[in-house]
N, C-alpha and C positions, 0 to 999 in steps of 0.2 A: 371180430378178432383184428389187432393192428396190423399197419402195410410197415411198422418202423420196428426193428429190433437190436438194440444197442449189444453189443459184443464189449464189455469193459478190460476184460484181458488184451485183445486184438485191441483198442481203439478202435473199433471198427464201428458205422451205421450202415446198417442192412436195411435194405426196403424191397420187400417184395412185392411187383406188380404185377398182378394178373395178364397174361398175354391172352389170355381165351375168353377172361370179362364180356360181358356186354357195355360194362358202365359207362364205356365211351373216355372214362381218365386216361387209358394207354393203347394207343394204337401202333401198330405192327406195320411198319412204311420201305419203302423202295427208294432208295436218293440213286441213283446212276452218278450226279457227277454235283457239286456241294452249289453249283450254279441251279442245280433241276428243284423243282418242288416235291415232296414226296408224296408217295402215290400208294393210298393205304393196298394190305393185300392181306389175303387169307393165309395163316402160317400155317392151318393142317392141309393147303393142297399147293402151295410154292414151298420149298424147302429153303432154309436161311441159307443166308451168302453176307460177303462180306458188304452188299450193298443194303443189307440189311439194317434197321435202326428201331428204337420203341423211341415212341414219342410218348410224351410222359404232360398231361395238363397236371398243373401242379399247384397245389392250395396252399393258401396263402394264413389262415387261420378260420375257424367252425364255431358259428354262432351254439352257445351251450342247448338248445331249444331245437335243433337240426339234428335229432335222434343219431339218425345215419352217421351221419359225420362226427360227430360227439362222440361214437362207440368206438371209433374208428383211433382216436388221438390216444395213446399212452400219458397224455397229461391232462386228464379229465381234476384234476385238486384245482379248489376254489383259486388257490395262490399264481395261478397261470391263468386266471379270468379276465378281462378286461373291456372296459367300454369299448366299442370300435365305433368307426366314424359314421354308421349309419344309425348311432345306437346303442346294438346291442350288445347286449353282454356274448361275448365271444370267449374262446381257449386257442392255445396254438394249436396248429394241424397242419402236417406237410411239411411245407417251407421252412418255418417259425419253429417250429417240432424239432426239426433234422441242425437248424442252426442253434438250437437249447443242445442240443446233445453233442452237437460240437464244440462248443465252448464249453461246458461240465468235463468231456473227455482230451482238452487240450490241444483240440485240433483245431481250433480260432481263439484268439486269446482277445481278452475285454477290450484291450487297445485297438486291435482292430477292428472291431464292433463298433468300438465310438469314432475311430477314426470314418469308417464306413457311412455313421450316421450323419456325421459334421460333412462329410463329401455330399452326400444327398440332400440335405438341409440348404445347401449354399446353391443348389442346382433351381437354374430357373426357367429349363426350356422341359417341360412336359408332353408323353408322347402323344397326348391327345390333341394337344395344341399345334406340333409339329408336321402330323401325319393324320389326313382324312382319308375316310372312305371314298372314291368316287364314283361318278355312275356317266358312263356315255349316252348324251343324248340320243332320244326312241328312232329309229327309222324303222319304214316300211320290208317285211323281210317277207318271202314266199317261203314255205317249207311244208312238206306233203301236200301241192296242192292246198292252202291254207294262207291266209294272209295273217300275219303279225306285226306285231311289235319288236324292235329287236334292241337291245343295252346291254353293257356290259359294265358289270359292276369288278371295279380293282380293291383287294386289301391292304394294307401296308405291312410287311411283311422285315422285320428286323433280325438282322441273324449274326452271333460272336461268335467267333470260334475261340476254343480254350485250348493251349497247346499241349492235353491229353486229349486229344481225336473226340473231346465234346464241344456241342454244338447250343446253345439258348438261343431259343426264338422266339421274339415279340410279334404276337401279331393282334392287330384289330378287327373286330368284327361284332358284326350287327346283334343286337338284341333285340328284342320284343319293343322296347323304351331305348332309344339312343342306341351307343356302340359299346364295348369294353374292352380293354386290352387282355389279354392272356398272356402270360409266361407258359414257355413250353419248355420243359429237356430234353433233349435229341440224348438215347444212348446207344452208340455202336455195338459191333460184336463184342469187340477186347472190354468193356466195363459191364457184359452183361455174364454173369452165372445162371446157369440153368440143372434142375436137377437129370436132365437127360441133355446127351451133346447137341447142340444146336446145328451145327455144319456136319456132314458126315462123308 
């Protein structure tokens, strides 16, 4: 079942993000202030408040051979397939899927998309080149009557605030090989609709 539903009458794109799923794509977190780092919370144990938000690690595209992701996209037709930078045949998924529907509904104009592309093509700075994961040197540390070597790791985190109480985060995390940039959308209470009231 797809996460994305399009309502042509309302000119709206609705995204269902299961908050109780263990997929790890969406997490409920608490942030007490803008500068805080969000702390994951169990939605069944701690009632929703205005400090809660949903963190959605949005996908860009899906390899057509990835059956699980391919099943979730609404754009399975071959006309949406393209060759990715890693030489895999892919289709639109989540972010690119939403952009496609937004263009069709007139929420984003072709001119706006073309201007965005021109802007991005002119960019000479890349996140991975400008920000790095840093590690402190190891130092001796005793804990629980045992000797350890202690280090700290710092992950770059960029936050952009939109004027409608929404945030977008970009974080660089370690992968098994190298590092990867993740785009994350943060949806605060005002942007969430639920079948049951979240705050009582």
